[in-house]
C-alpha angles and dihedrals in degrees: 000000000000127000123222119224106243119200112207117213113256116247109248112240112242111241122231114229134221129181111201128192123189112211106195132180103240099210118126092249088065095060092104089058092052090051091050092050090051090048097050106031096090091051090050092053091045092052090050091049090052087055091050094255117139109207140195125197137213138156144206117204111189148187136151097279105027135034121187116205120195109194120220121293132173090211116092090195092055090047091053094043090056090064087076090066093060117095115208126205115215095202139013093039118137121196119247097184105157097051088048090054089047092053089048089055089055096061121115102271118192118248109260095010119126113242128227132178115191113198126198119182138142095203131075122224093264094058094048133089116297095349092184092062092045092050092045092060099031096103090047091055092045091052090048091053090050094050092047090048092233117166115216123208104194119193116176149051115006114248133167091232096046089051086071088073085077087073088071112093117254092005127141131223118191120174119211134153096186118046090187089073094046117108100228094183090059091043094052091046089053093048092048091053093047093048094046093048097046094041093067091069123092109268123225130168145165108232100176092106137130114272123218095009091188094047090228092152086071099076093207092066101066102350089247121146116217116205118196115207 
């Protein structure tokens, strides 16, 4: 009696998931950073795919009178195309970093996906817009990030408040005053490795948190317009 060779179907490997938001100071001096993000984002996604990490992308570009929020997409091309909808002011633009991070935390994260906010700014909290208000609510935002298990990669001006982001597990804090001298290839490689390594762990979070802590979506609070893309 003969035996047939039976080929069993291979079990499909379960993909790890990562949702990534870029929070970028939208002043004219930060244009080189935007170009570097556009240049390296496809390579970042490719490296994550090679490590079995399925990613989605979003962004928050911010200033003191306008914040642009790109909601999550799994299309790199759509992510890059959305840059065209962001208007940049060359001068007279004050940074509003903490409310921008807070809005990023309010995006629609996937269940079970690891969460990353990548911040680029060349201004500390004291030189930004309404620093007193940002400082007043800083600990509330930090606690929100901890509860939601959001990892923050901060790249920018050193600041005693921003150093607190290092309290968040698997986060990154890189000090630079001149982005022109920053090796973005090395930076994006480092972020890809960190995301791929931390995304294999089981994800848990507490999402019963206050949204829009600064109430910036109400124009009357800070006179800031929020544009959803």
